[in-house]
N, C-alpha and C positions, 0 to 999 in steps of 0.2 A: 472326628474331626471334618471338618468339610474336604470335599474332593479341589482341589488344585490341580489344576491344568498345566504343564510346563511346557514353552515351547525351545527347542533346540535346533543345531542345527548338525548335519552329517559332513564332518570336514574329510580331506582330502591327507594322506599321509605318504612319504616315500619310504618306500621300502627298498635298500640296495641287496641287490644279491651279487654272485661271483661274475655272473653274464649279462646280466641286465638291473637297470631300474626300474619297480613298478611303482602305480601309487592303489593303496587302496582306503576303502573306507571306513572312518573313525569316527566312533561317539563318545562325545567325553560328560562325564556325569562329576559334579562336587559340588558343597557346599554344606553347610549349617542343619539345612534343609533336610538332608541324608541322615544324620542322624539323631534329629527328631522326628526321623521314620522307624526305626530302629536299625538302619545303616551304619553299624559300629564298625569304627578303622579294625582291619582283621578279621571281619566277619566273613564266610565263605556263600556266596549265592548263584543258586541257578536260574540260567535264564533259556524259557520257553519262546521257540523259535517259529512263529507263521509268517506268511508271506503279509508285506505291511505290518507286523506288528510283530513286539519282545514284551515277553513277562519275565521281569526280575522282583525272586522271592528269596528270602533270608534261609540258609539250609537250616534247621533246626539239628542239635547235636543231644544226643540220648545221655540224661545225667545218671551218673551212678550212685545212689541213694546211699554207699555205706561214705563215701567222702562229703565231709564238711564242707569246703570249699563248691562242690558243685552244686551244692542249694544255693548259694549266693552269687554263682557264673557260669559259664557254658562250657565249662571245664571237658575233656575229653574224659570216659573210663577208667578207672587206676589198671582194668585188662591193658591197657593202650603204653600205659607207660614204663617206661625201660629198666627193670630192675637189676642192681648191682651186686 
């Protein structure tokens, strides 16, 4: 896939606190292009922070080889599921 550069804006967001109102920077990313790159709804991400640079990567979950559903999806290992 060819590398595509996207230009976005850093917005200002108002945050109310009990004793004052402040503005903070906000970056919005949305669109079908995220889905095409593997950033599906509900996935968790890591954001690596460097001066003037953010790198966003998906967190890869370990799959449980004994769980058939894990072969087709990114579910959590069976040990994380509560048993009744």
